[in-house]
A tleap script that builds the chain and sets N, CA, C and O, in Angstrom:
source leaprc.protein.ff14SB
mol = sequence {
  NMET SER ILE GLU THR ILE ILE CYS ASP LYS
  SER ASP LEU ILE GLU ASN SER GLY VAL CYS
  ALA LEU LEU ASN ASP GLU GLN VAL ALA ILE
  PHE TYR LEU PRO ALA THR GLU GLN LYS VAL
  PHE ALA ILE SER ASN TRP ASP PRO ILE GLY
  GLN ALA ASN VAL LEU SER ARG GLY ILE ILE
  GLY ASP ILE GLY GLY GLU ILE VAL VAL ALA
  SER PRO LEU TYR LYS GLN HIE PHE SER LEU
  THR SER GLY GLN CYS LEU GLU ASP GLU THR
  ALA PRO VAL LYS THR TYR PRO ILE ALA LEU
  LYS SER ASP LYS VAL VAL ILE CGLY
}
set mol.1.N position { 0.889 -1.683 0.068 }
set mol.1.CA position { 0.172 0.104 -0.441 }
set mol.1.C position { 1.027 1.338 0.152 }
set mol.1.O position { 1.604 1.700 1.177 }
set mol.2.N position { 0.779 1.680 -0.952 }
set mol.2.CA position { 1.352 3.787 -1.019 }
set mol.2.C position { 1.041 4.419 0.034 }
set mol.2.O position { 0.175 4.117 0.854 }
set mol.3.N position { 1.693 5.246 0.032 }
set mol.3.CA position { 2.074 5.951 1.735 }
set mol.3.C position { 1.020 7.627 0.755 }
set mol.3.O position { 1.650 8.210 -0.128 }
set mol.4.N position { -0.175 8.033 1.029 }
set mol.4.CA position { 0.342 10.259 0.660 }
set mol.4.C position { 0.123 10.405 1.044 }
set mol.4.O position { -0.794 10.303 1.859 }
set mol.5.N position { 1.725 11.273 0.390 }
set mol.5.CA position { 1.198 12.859 0.426 }
set mol.5.C position { 1.173 13.827 0.480 }
set mol.5.O position { 1.869 14.246 -0.445 }
set mol.6.N position { 0.552 15.059 1.338 }
set mol.6.CA position { 0.011 15.988 1.043 }
set mol.6.C position { 1.391 16.906 0.450 }
set mol.6.O position { 2.540 16.846 0.889 }
set mol.7.N position { 1.091 17.404 -0.212 }
set mol.7.CA position { 2.422 18.087 -1.729 }
set mol.7.C position { 2.280 19.690 -1.700 }
set mol.7.O position { 3.174 20.536 -1.718 }
set mol.8.N position { 0.669 19.875 -1.642 }
set mol.8.CA position { 0.569 21.241 -1.037 }
set mol.8.C position { -1.314 21.406 -1.382 }
set mol.8.O position { -2.242 20.597 -1.392 }
set mol.9.N position { -1.171 23.284 -1.695 }
set mol.9.CA position { -2.610 23.316 -1.099 }
set mol.9.C position { -3.257 23.383 -3.218 }
set mol.9.O position { -2.504 23.386 -4.192 }
set mol.10.N position { -4.133 23.406 -3.224 }
set mol.10.CA position { -4.587 23.750 -4.655 }
set mol.10.C position { -4.404 25.194 -5.233 }
set mol.10.O position { -4.270 25.575 -6.395 }
set mol.11.N position { -4.441 25.869 -4.051 }
set mol.11.CA position { -4.472 27.635 -4.375 }
set mol.11.C position { -2.857 27.220 -4.418 }
set mol.11.O position { -2.850 26.493 -3.424 }
set mol.12.N position { -2.218 27.210 -4.646 }
set mol.12.CA position { -0.607 26.510 -4.356 }
set mol.12.C position { -0.745 26.523 -6.363 }
set mol.12.O position { 0.369 26.803 -6.806 }
set mol.13.N position { -1.414 26.378 -7.108 }
set mol.13.CA position { -1.200 25.791 -8.365 }
set mol.13.C position { -1.855 27.282 -9.199 }
set mol.13.O position { -2.450 28.274 -8.779 }
set mol.14.N position { -1.375 26.818 -10.623 }
set mol.14.CA position { -1.371 28.170 -11.608 }
set mol.14.C position { -2.575 27.406 -12.515 }
set mol.14.O position { -2.505 26.235 -12.889 }
set mol.15.N position { -3.574 28.230 -12.757 }
set mol.15.CA position { -4.496 25.958 -14.096 }
set mol.15.C position { -3.449 27.285 -15.232 }
set mol.15.O position { -2.977 28.416 -15.119 }
set mol.16.N position { -3.573 25.964 -16.462 }
set mol.16.CA position { -2.962 25.385 -17.402 }
set mol.16.C position { -1.656 25.676 -16.770 }
set mol.16.O position { -1.650 26.900 -16.896 }
set mol.17.N position { -0.632 25.405 -16.222 }
set mol.17.CA position { 0.516 25.803 -15.990 }
set mol.17.C position { 1.344 24.640 -15.006 }
set mol.17.O position { 1.082 23.498 -14.628 }
set mol.18.N position { 2.039 25.221 -14.892 }
set mol.18.CA position { 3.233 24.205 -13.706 }
set mol.18.C position { 3.984 25.622 -12.526 }
set mol.18.O position { 4.261 26.816 -12.413 }
set mol.19.N position { 3.977 23.978 -11.750 }
set mol.19.CA position { 4.591 24.448 -10.160 }
set mol.19.C position { 5.827 23.492 -9.847 }
set mol.19.O position { 5.845 22.291 -10.116 }
set mol.20.N position { 6.924 24.251 -9.198 }
set mol.20.CA position { 7.121 22.988 -8.917 }
set mol.20.C position { 7.713 22.946 -6.821 }
set mol.20.O position { 8.200 23.683 -5.965 }
set mol.21.N position { 7.328 21.885 -6.962 }
set mol.21.CA position { 7.704 21.255 -5.253 }
set mol.21.C position { 8.515 20.020 -4.569 }
set mol.21.O position { 8.254 18.944 -5.106 }
set mol.22.N position { 9.268 19.967 -3.700 }
set mol.22.CA position { 9.689 18.908 -2.990 }
set mol.22.C position { 9.588 18.098 -3.116 }
set mol.22.O position { 8.515 18.221 -3.707 }
set mol.23.N position { 9.825 16.605 -3.111 }
set mol.23.CA position { 9.297 15.590 -2.184 }
set mol.23.C position { 10.230 14.983 -2.129 }
set mol.23.O position { 10.685 14.426 -3.128 }
set mol.24.N position { 10.852 14.904 -0.817 }
set mol.24.CA position { 12.004 13.541 -0.346 }
set mol.24.C position { 13.298 14.080 -0.836 }
set mol.24.O position { 14.192 13.279 -1.108 }
set mol.25.N position { 13.473 15.241 -0.963 }
set mol.25.CA position { 14.823 15.378 -1.778 }
set mol.25.C position { 14.569 15.853 -3.325 }
set mol.25.O position { 15.297 16.704 -3.836 }
set mol.26.N position { 13.687 15.358 -3.900 }
set mol.26.CA position { 13.376 15.146 -5.274 }
set mol.26.C position { 12.408 17.112 -5.476 }
set mol.26.O position { 11.651 17.784 -4.775 }
set mol.27.N position { 12.921 17.231 -6.520 }
set mol.27.CA position { 11.148 18.244 -7.754 }
set mol.27.C position { 11.139 17.637 -8.465 }
set mol.27.O position { 11.856 17.003 -9.240 }
set mol.28.N position { 9.896 17.892 -8.112 }
set mol.28.CA position { 8.619 17.340 -8.746 }
set mol.28.C position { 7.741 18.793 -9.936 }
set mol.28.O position { 7.009 19.637 -9.420 }
set mol.29.N position { 7.877 18.786 -10.648 }
set mol.29.CA position { 6.653 19.429 -11.773 }
set mol.29.C position { 5.095 18.993 -11.140 }
set mol.29.O position { 4.722 17.958 -10.588 }
set mol.30.N position { 4.577 19.909 -11.386 }
set mol.30.CA position { 3.023 19.307 -11.015 }
set mol.30.C position { 2.034 20.990 -12.609 }
set mol.30.O position { 2.065 22.147 -13.029 }
set mol.31.N position { 1.395 19.626 -12.687 }
set mol.31.CA position { 0.887 20.325 -14.016 }
set mol.31.C position { -0.507 21.107 -13.448 }
set mol.31.O position { -0.919 20.591 -12.409 }
set mol.32.N position { -1.274 22.202 -13.909 }
set mol.32.CA position { -2.790 22.178 -12.943 }
set mol.32.C position { -3.673 21.839 -14.284 }
set mol.32.O position { -3.294 22.895 -14.791 }
set mol.33.N position { -4.531 21.278 -15.311 }
set mol.33.CA position { -4.946 21.123 -16.408 }
set mol.33.C position { -7.089 21.349 -16.252 }
set mol.33.O position { -7.767 20.508 -16.841 }
set mol.34.N position { -7.496 21.989 -15.806 }
set mol.34.CA position { -8.845 21.289 -14.882 }
set mol.34.C position { -10.036 21.630 -15.164 }
set mol.34.O position { -11.133 21.959 -14.712 }
set mol.35.N position { -8.906 21.266 -16.851 }
set mol.35.CA position { -10.166 21.151 -18.686 }
set mol.35.C position { -10.022 20.311 -18.753 }
set mol.35.O position { -10.759 19.850 -19.625 }
set mol.36.N position { -8.888 18.956 -17.939 }
set mol.36.CA position { -8.918 17.591 -18.519 }
set mol.36.C position { -9.388 16.118 -17.616 }
set mol.36.O position { -9.161 16.468 -16.458 }
set mol.37.N position { -9.641 15.429 -17.584 }
set mol.37.CA position { -10.390 14.146 -16.980 }
set mol.37.C position { -9.286 14.525 -15.681 }
set mol.37.O position { -9.694 14.921 -14.589 }
set mol.38.N position { -7.932 14.344 -15.983 }
set mol.38.CA position { -7.431 14.234 -14.599 }
set mol.38.C position { -7.469 15.443 -14.097 }
set mol.38.O position { -8.089 15.473 -13.033 }
set mol.39.N position { -6.980 16.623 -14.500 }
set mol.39.CA position { -6.846 18.248 -13.879 }
set mol.39.C position { -5.360 18.002 -13.255 }
set mol.39.O position { -4.448 18.589 -13.838 }
set mol.40.N position { -5.078 17.332 -12.320 }
set mol.40.CA position { -2.797 17.457 -11.834 }
set mol.40.C position { -2.706 16.251 -12.318 }
set mol.40.O position { -3.297 15.175 -12.227 }
set mol.41.N position { -1.193 17.025 -13.230 }
set mol.41.CA position { -0.158 15.484 -13.204 }
set mol.41.C position { 1.561 15.337 -12.433 }
set mol.41.O position { 1.617 16.441 -11.892 }
set mol.42.N position { 2.356 14.928 -12.235 }
set mol.42.CA position { 3.452 15.346 -11.565 }
set mol.42.C position { 4.313 14.461 -12.675 }
set mol.42.O position { 3.938 13.336 -13.004 }
set mol.43.N position { 5.371 15.012 -13.156 }
set mol.43.CA position { 6.582 14.313 -12.995 }
set mol.43.C position { 7.748 15.371 -12.542 }
set mol.43.O position { 7.686 16.461 -11.974 }
set mol.44.N position { 8.744 14.650 -12.993 }
set mol.44.CA position { 9.996 14.887 -12.834 }
set mol.44.C position { 10.033 16.397 -13.535 }
set mol.44.O position { 9.611 16.659 -14.662 }
set mol.45.N position { 10.730 17.461 -12.459 }
set mol.45.CA position { 11.172 18.371 -12.750 }
set mol.45.C position { 12.972 18.269 -13.277 }
set mol.45.O position { 13.811 19.164 -13.375 }
set mol.46.N position { 13.033 17.316 -13.443 }
set mol.46.CA position { 14.226 17.655 -14.627 }
set mol.46.C position { 14.217 17.329 -15.844 }
set mol.46.O position { 13.365 16.744 -16.513 }
set mol.47.N position { 15.025 17.660 -16.051 }
set mol.47.CA position { 15.307 17.704 -18.523 }
set mol.47.C position { 16.409 16.983 -17.755 }
set mol.47.O position { 17.319 17.435 -17.061 }
set mol.48.N position { 16.008 15.500 -18.135 }
set mol.48.CA position { 17.521 14.120 -18.649 }
set mol.48.C position { 18.324 14.831 -20.316 }
set mol.48.O position { 19.318 14.155 -20.584 }
set mol.49.N position { 18.040 16.148 -21.537 }
set mol.49.CA position { 18.819 16.630 -22.209 }
set mol.49.C position { 18.969 18.095 -21.577 }
set mol.49.O position { 20.069 18.637 -21.475 }
set mol.50.N position { 18.408 18.374 -21.383 }
set mol.50.CA position { 19.006 19.566 -20.677 }
set mol.50.C position { 19.980 19.924 -19.811 }
set mol.50.O position { 20.896 20.745 -19.814 }
set mol.51.N position { 19.443 18.882 -18.864 }
set mol.51.CA position { 20.490 18.745 -17.470 }
set mol.51.C position { 19.521 19.896 -16.405 }
set mol.51.O position { 20.386 20.765 -16.510 }
set mol.52.N position { 18.944 20.264 -15.912 }
set mol.52.CA position { 18.830 20.895 -16.028 }
set mol.52.C position { 17.136 20.767 -14.869 }
set mol.52.O position { 16.434 19.777 -15.078 }
set mol.53.N position { 16.634 21.849 -13.700 }
set mol.53.CA position { 14.993 21.242 -13.192 }
set mol.53.C position { 14.482 22.542 -13.797 }
set mol.53.O position { 14.754 23.671 -13.389 }
set mol.54.N position { 13.633 22.197 -14.921 }
set mol.54.CA position { 13.091 23.161 -15.488 }
set mol.54.C position { 11.943 23.707 -15.994 }
set mol.54.O position { 11.634 24.855 -16.315 }
set mol.55.N position { 10.970 21.912 -16.004 }
set mol.55.CA position { 10.457 21.088 -16.876 }
set mol.55.C position { 9.153 21.909 -16.334 }
set mol.55.O position { 8.220 21.604 -17.076 }
set mol.56.N position { 8.776 22.712 -15.462 }
set mol.56.CA position { 7.848 22.795 -14.079 }
set mol.56.C position { 7.527 24.406 -14.356 }
set mol.56.O position { 6.844 25.177 -13.682 }
set mol.57.N position { 8.628 24.753 -16.199 }
set mol.57.CA position { 8.634 26.082 -16.109 }
set mol.57.C position { 8.750 26.188 -18.140 }
set mol.57.O position { 9.156 27.129 -18.822 }
set mol.58.N position { 8.149 24.661 -18.637 }
set mol.58.CA position { 7.629 24.540 -19.388 }
set mol.58.C position { 6.311 24.821 -19.915 }
set mol.58.O position { 5.458 24.859 -19.028 }
set mol.59.N position { 5.962 24.992 -20.874 }
set mol.59.CA position { 4.176 25.084 -21.326 }
set mol.59.C position { 4.145 24.203 -22.058 }
set mol.59.O position { 5.107 23.698 -22.637 }
set mol.60.N position { 2.783 23.840 -22.139 }
set mol.60.CA position { 1.650 22.933 -21.912 }
set mol.60.C position { 0.577 23.466 -23.665 }
set mol.60.O position { 0.114 24.478 -24.191 }
set mol.61.N position { 0.669 22.144 -23.889 }
set mol.61.CA position { 0.415 21.394 -25.448 }
set mol.61.C position { -0.686 20.472 -25.348 }
set mol.61.O position { -1.185 20.084 -24.291 }
set mol.62.N position { -1.084 20.097 -26.676 }
set mol.62.CA position { -0.834 18.973 -27.194 }
set mol.62.C position { -0.445 18.261 -28.348 }
set mol.62.O position { -1.023 18.588 -29.385 }
set mol.63.N position { 0.617 17.134 -28.427 }
set mol.63.CA position { 1.064 16.892 -29.616 }
set mol.63.C position { -0.215 15.413 -30.122 }
set mol.63.O position { 0.087 14.376 -29.532 }
set mol.64.N position { -0.793 15.343 -30.554 }
set mol.64.CA position { -1.716 14.375 -31.522 }
set mol.64.C position { -2.300 13.468 -30.372 }
set mol.64.O position { -2.307 12.244 -30.509 }
set mol.65.N position { -2.968 14.299 -28.827 }
set mol.65.CA position { -3.645 14.221 -28.120 }
set mol.65.C position { -3.175 13.547 -27.454 }
set mol.65.O position { -3.842 12.630 -26.975 }
set mol.66.N position { -1.584 13.731 -27.072 }
set mol.66.CA position { -1.041 12.951 -25.731 }
set mol.66.C position { -1.054 14.738 -25.643 }
set mol.66.O position { -0.934 15.556 -26.555 }
set mol.67.N position { -1.313 15.006 -23.705 }
set mol.67.CA position { -0.446 16.354 -23.583 }
set mol.67.C position { 0.556 15.952 -23.055 }
set mol.67.O position { 1.020 14.872 -22.691 }
set mol.68.N position { 0.935 17.383 -23.064 }
set mol.68.CA position { 2.117 17.306 -22.713 }
set mol.68.C position { 3.021 18.530 -22.777 }
set mol.68.O position { 2.601 19.325 -23.618 }
set mol.69.N position { 4.155 18.947 -22.142 }
set mol.69.CA position { 5.381 20.025 -21.335 }
set mol.69.C position { 6.076 19.672 -22.340 }
set mol.69.O position { 6.273 18.497 -22.649 }
set mol.70.N position { 6.568 20.784 -23.023 }
set mol.70.CA position { 7.929 21.967 -24.102 }
set mol.70.C position { 8.778 21.756 -22.692 }
set mol.70.O position { 8.183 21.872 -21.621 }
set mol.71.N position { 10.547 21.362 -22.747 }
set mol.71.CA position { 11.241 22.031 -22.200 }
set mol.71.C position { 11.601 23.506 -22.827 }
set mol.71.O position { 11.870 23.697 -24.013 }
set mol.72.N position { 11.538 24.868 -21.445 }
set mol.72.CA position { 11.915 25.220 -21.234 }
set mol.72.C position { 13.553 25.869 -22.503 }
set mol.72.O position { 13.927 26.942 -22.977 }
set mol.73.N position { 14.089 24.177 -22.538 }
set mol.73.CA position { 15.461 24.636 -22.108 }
set mol.73.C position { 15.843 24.155 -24.415 }
set mol.73.O position { 16.532 24.841 -25.171 }
set mol.74.N position { 14.953 22.632 -24.836 }
set mol.74.CA position { 15.827 22.522 -25.566 }
set mol.74.C position { 14.655 22.156 -26.824 }
set mol.74.O position { 14.810 21.974 -28.031 }
set mol.75.N position { 13.729 22.146 -26.163 }
set mol.75.CA position { 11.787 22.006 -26.300 }
set mol.75.C position { 11.677 20.981 -26.951 }
set mol.75.O position { 11.102 20.892 -28.036 }
set mol.76.N position { 12.496 19.652 -26.045 }
set mol.76.CA position { 11.555 18.372 -26.144 }
set mol.76.C position { 10.149 18.335 -25.988 }
set mol.76.O position { 9.549 19.410 -25.990 }
set mol.77.N position { 9.596 17.397 -25.868 }
set mol.77.CA position { 8.273 17.133 -25.412 }
set mol.77.C position { 7.735 16.192 -24.579 }
set mol.77.O position { 7.261 15.464 -25.450 }
set mol.78.N position { 7.284 15.346 -22.944 }
set mol.78.CA position { 7.394 14.624 -22.606 }
set mol.78.C position { 6.087 14.512 -22.260 }
set mol.78.O position { 5.731 15.314 -21.397 }
set mol.79.N position { 5.600 14.069 -22.502 }
set mol.79.CA position { 3.796 13.389 -22.210 }
set mol.79.C position { 4.300 13.439 -20.486 }
set mol.79.O position { 5.126 12.843 -19.794 }
set mol.80.N position { 3.206 14.587 -20.272 }
set mol.80.CA position { 2.081 13.939 -18.956 }
set mol.80.C position { 1.515 13.200 -17.813 }
set mol.80.O position { 1.300 13.225 -16.602 }
set mol.81.N position { 1.312 12.003 -19.756 }
set mol.81.CA position { 0.549 10.860 -18.597 }
set mol.81.C position { 1.975 9.649 -18.189 }
set mol.81.O position { 2.272 9.049 -17.156 }
set mol.82.N position { 2.621 9.704 -19.654 }
set mol.82.CA position { 4.521 8.286 -19.415 }
set mol.82.C position { 5.287 8.951 -18.524 }
set mol.82.O position { 5.782 8.491 -17.495 }
set mol.83.N position { 5.387 10.292 -19.045 }
set mol.83.CA position { 6.489 10.769 -18.792 }
set mol.83.C position { 7.942 10.780 -19.714 }
set mol.83.O position { 8.910 11.475 -19.404 }
set mol.84.N position { 7.886 9.638 -21.213 }
set mol.84.CA position { 8.345 9.578 -22.616 }
set mol.84.C position { 9.011 11.336 -23.202 }
set mol.84.O position { 8.171 12.229 -23.313 }
set mol.85.N position { 10.236 11.598 -23.469 }
set mol.85.CA position { 9.869 12.247 -24.367 }
set mol.85.C position { 9.763 11.981 -26.230 }
set mol.85.O position { 10.326 11.131 -26.920 }
set mol.86.N position { 8.685 13.233 -26.671 }
set mol.86.CA position { 8.567 12.715 -27.758 }
set mol.86.C position { 9.315 12.633 -29.081 }
set mol.86.O position { 8.846 12.254 -30.154 }
set mol.87.N position { 10.930 13.174 -28.756 }
set mol.87.CA position { 12.124 13.209 -29.514 }
set mol.87.C position { 12.640 11.729 -28.806 }
set mol.87.O position { 12.642 10.623 -29.347 }
set mol.88.N position { 12.836 11.888 -28.180 }
set mol.88.CA position { 13.871 10.383 -28.189 }
set mol.88.C position { 13.414 10.046 -26.852 }
set mol.88.O position { 13.439 10.590 -25.747 }
set mol.89.N position { 12.748 8.342 -27.621 }
set mol.89.CA position { 12.524 7.636 -26.019 }
set mol.89.C position { 13.245 7.408 -24.682 }
set mol.89.O position { 12.869 7.397 -23.510 }
set mol.90.N position { 14.561 7.208 -25.371 }
set mol.90.CA position { 15.763 7.075 -24.314 }
set mol.90.C position { 16.034 7.750 -23.117 }
set mol.90.O position { 16.724 7.318 -22.194 }
set mol.91.N position { 15.217 9.283 -23.198 }
set mol.91.CA position { 15.303 10.039 -22.333 }
set mol.91.C position { 14.077 10.249 -22.086 }
set mol.91.O position { 13.532 11.053 -22.842 }
set mol.92.N position { 13.087 9.531 -20.802 }
set mol.92.CA position { 12.430 9.966 -20.226 }
set mol.92.C position { 12.242 10.199 -18.941 }
set mol.92.O position { 13.221 9.705 -18.382 }
set mol.93.N position { 11.384 10.776 -17.975 }
set mol.93.CA position { 11.305 11.437 -17.150 }
set mol.93.C position { 9.994 10.814 -16.135 }
set mol.93.O position { 8.910 10.462 -16.600 }
set mol.94.N position { 10.489 10.751 -14.126 }
set mol.94.CA position { 9.549 9.804 -13.713 }
set mol.94.C position { 8.483 10.359 -13.697 }
set mol.94.O position { 8.527 11.576 -13.880 }
set mol.95.N position { 6.868 9.604 -13.439 }
set mol.95.CA position { 6.043 10.098 -13.367 }
set mol.95.C position { 5.562 9.866 -11.971 }
set mol.95.O position { 6.090 8.976 -11.305 }
set mol.96.N position { 4.159 10.934 -11.252 }
set mol.96.CA position { 4.083 10.626 -10.474 }
set mol.96.C position { 2.416 10.372 -10.184 }
set mol.96.O position { 1.662 11.205 -10.686 }
set mol.97.N position { 1.564 8.807 -9.079 }
set mol.97.CA position { 0.070 9.402 -8.583 }
set mol.97.C position { 0.280 10.514 -8.288 }
set mol.97.O position { 1.395 10.931 -7.975 }
set mol.98.N position { -0.840 11.249 -8.341 }
set mol.98.CA position { -0.748 12.628 -7.939 }
set mol.98.C position { -2.700 12.350 -7.793 }
set mol.98.O position { -3.424 11.404 -8.101 }
set mol.99.N position { -2.935 13.573 -7.236 }
set mol.99.CA position { -4.828 13.383 -7.040 }
set mol.99.C position { -4.560 15.055 -6.387 }
set mol.99.O position { -3.612 15.473 -5.723 }
set mol.100.N position { -6.095 15.939 -6.994 }
set mol.100.CA position { -6.875 16.418 -6.043 }
set mol.100.C position { -7.419 15.986 -5.467 }
set mol.100.O position { -8.132 15.155 -6.030 }
set mol.101.N position { -7.638 16.120 -3.693 }
set mol.101.CA position { -8.159 15.986 -2.388 }
set mol.101.C position { -9.472 17.149 -1.451 }
set mol.101.O position { -9.302 17.633 -0.332 }
set mol.102.N position { -10.502 17.300 -2.200 }
set mol.102.CA position { -10.768 18.598 -1.252 }
set mol.102.C position { -9.854 19.610 -1.741 }
set mol.102.O position { -9.738 19.469 -2.958 }
set mol.103.N position { -9.020 20.759 -1.215 }
set mol.103.CA position { -8.857 21.438 -1.382 }
set mol.103.C position { -7.291 21.308 -1.411 }
set mol.103.O position { -6.611 22.302 -1.668 }
set mol.104.N position { -6.373 19.371 -0.996 }
set mol.104.CA position { -5.354 19.673 -1.504 }
set mol.104.C position { -4.704 18.761 -2.478 }
set mol.104.O position { -5.090 18.597 -3.635 }
set mol.105.N position { -4.216 18.483 -2.210 }
set mol.105.CA position { -2.828 17.765 -3.932 }
set mol.105.C position { -2.123 16.895 -2.852 }
set mol.105.O position { -1.617 17.134 -1.755 }
set mol.106.N position { -2.269 15.970 -3.489 }
set mol.106.CA position { -1.723 14.737 -2.906 }
set mol.106.C position { -0.935 13.815 -4.291 }
set mol.106.O position { -1.097 13.757 -5.510 }
set mol.107.N position { 0.159 13.054 -3.068 }
set mol.107.CA position { 1.284 12.007 -4.261 }
set mol.107.C position { 1.334 10.920 -3.570 }
set mol.107.O position { 2.008 10.807 -2.546 }
set mol.108.N position { 0.772 10.204 -3.964 }
set mol.108.CA position { 1.282 8.674 -3.605 }
set mol.108.C position { 0.341 7.330 -3.820 }
set mol.108.O position { 0.781 6.217 -3.533 }
savepdb mol mol.pdb
quit
Protein backbone atom coordinates (compact mmCIF):
# COMPACT_ATOMS: atom_id res chain seq x y z
CA UNK A 1 0.00 0.00 0.00
CA UNK A 2 1.42 3.38 -0.98
CA UNK A 3 1.38 6.31 1.40
CA UNK A 4 -0.16 9.54 0.19
CA UNK A 5 1.66 12.77 0.91
CA UNK A 6 0.07 16.21 0.81
CA UNK A 7 2.38 18.11 -1.51
CA UNK A 8 0.55 21.47 -1.59
CA UNK A 9 -2.83 23.18 -1.51
CA UNK A 10 -4.93 23.54 -4.64
CA UNK A 11 -4.58 27.32 -4.21
CA UNK A 12 -0.82 26.94 -4.81
CA UNK A 13 -1.47 25.69 -8.35
CA UNK A 14 -1.73 27.87 -11.44
CA UNK A 15 -4.33 26.91 -14.04
CA UNK A 16 -2.84 25.57 -17.29
CA UNK A 17 0.68 25.94 -15.96
CA UNK A 18 3.28 24.23 -13.80
CA UNK A 19 4.74 24.72 -10.34
CA UNK A 20 7.64 22.98 -8.64
CA UNK A 21 7.48 21.20 -5.28
CA UNK A 22 10.04 19.32 -3.22
CA UNK A 23 9.27 15.68 -2.42
CA UNK A 24 11.89 13.74 -0.43
CA UNK A 25 14.77 15.84 -1.82
CA UNK A 26 13.49 15.48 -5.39
CA UNK A 27 11.96 18.31 -7.43
CA UNK A 28 8.53 17.47 -8.86
CA UNK A 29 6.81 19.47 -11.60
CA UNK A 30 3.06 19.68 -10.94
CA UNK A 31 0.71 20.78 -13.71
CA UNK A 32 -2.90 21.86 -13.15
CA UNK A 33 -5.14 21.40 -16.18
CA UNK A 34 -8.70 21.88 -14.89
CA UNK A 35 -10.32 21.22 -18.30
CA UNK A 36 -8.95 17.63 -18.38
CA UNK A 37 -10.44 14.59 -16.69
CA UNK A 38 -7.33 14.00 -14.52
CA UNK A 39 -6.91 17.70 -13.56
CA UNK A 40 -3.37 17.35 -12.09
CA UNK A 41 -0.22 15.70 -13.42
CA UNK A 42 3.20 15.24 -11.82
CA UNK A 43 6.53 14.47 -13.45
CA UNK A 44 10.14 14.94 -12.44
CA UNK A 45 11.25 18.54 -12.80
CA UNK A 46 14.63 17.29 -14.12
CA UNK A 47 15.09 17.69 -17.88
CA UNK A 48 17.38 14.77 -18.79
CA UNK A 49 18.43 16.40 -22.08
CA UNK A 50 19.01 19.95 -20.82
CA UNK A 51 20.43 18.61 -17.52
CA UNK A 52 18.52 21.10 -15.35
CA UNK A 53 15.45 21.28 -13.12
CA UNK A 54 13.22 23.30 -15.45
CA UNK A 55 10.22 21.27 -16.67
CA UNK A 56 7.76 23.04 -14.36
CA UNK A 57 8.50 26.19 -16.38
CA UNK A 58 7.74 24.57 -19.73
CA UNK A 59 4.84 25.25 -22.07
CA UNK A 60 1.92 22.81 -21.96
CA UNK A 61 0.47 21.56 -25.22
CA UNK A 62 -1.13 18.69 -27.08
CA UNK A 63 0.62 16.60 -29.72
CA UNK A 64 -1.57 14.03 -31.40
CA UNK A 65 -3.90 13.88 -28.40
CA UNK A 66 -1.02 13.48 -25.92
CA UNK A 67 -0.78 16.18 -23.22
CA UNK A 68 2.84 17.31 -23.10
CA UNK A 69 5.15 19.90 -21.63
CA UNK A 70 7.86 21.42 -23.83
CA UNK A 71 11.15 21.88 -22.03
CA UNK A 72 12.09 25.57 -21.86
CA UNK A 73 15.68 24.65 -22.77
CA UNK A 74 15.77 22.58 -25.98
CA UNK A 75 11.99 22.25 -26.53
CA UNK A 76 11.72 18.45 -26.27
CA UNK A 77 8.19 17.34 -25.42
CA UNK A 78 7.52 15.12 -22.39
CA UNK A 79 4.19 13.33 -21.92
CA UNK A 80 2.46 14.35 -18.69
CA UNK A 81 0.85 10.90 -18.44
CA UNK A 82 3.75 8.57 -19.25
CA UNK A 83 6.87 10.73 -18.88
CA UNK A 84 8.03 9.63 -22.34
CA UNK A 85 10.07 12.10 -24.39
CA UNK A 86 8.44 12.32 -27.82
CA UNK A 87 11.70 13.21 -29.58
CA UNK A 88 14.02 10.79 -27.73
CA UNK A 89 12.56 7.57 -26.30
CA UNK A 90 15.79 6.97 -24.35
CA UNK A 91 15.17 10.08 -22.20
CA UNK A 92 11.92 9.62 -20.24
CA UNK A 93 11.16 11.39 -16.97
CA UNK A 94 9.64 9.91 -13.85
CA UNK A 95 5.89 10.27 -13.31
CA UNK A 96 4.10 10.37 -9.97
CA UNK A 97 0.58 9.34 -8.98
CA UNK A 98 -1.18 12.56 -8.04
CA UNK A 99 -4.72 13.63 -7.22
CA UNK A 100 -6.83 16.47 -5.92
CA UNK A 101 -8.55 15.60 -2.65
CA UNK A 102 -10.77 18.41 -1.52
CA UNK A 103 -8.44 21.45 -1.50
CA UNK A 104 -5.25 19.40 -1.15
CA UNK A 105 -2.91 17.99 -3.80
CA UNK A 106 -1.66 14.53 -2.81
CA UNK A 107 1.09 12.38 -4.28
CA UNK A 108 1.35 8.66 -3.71
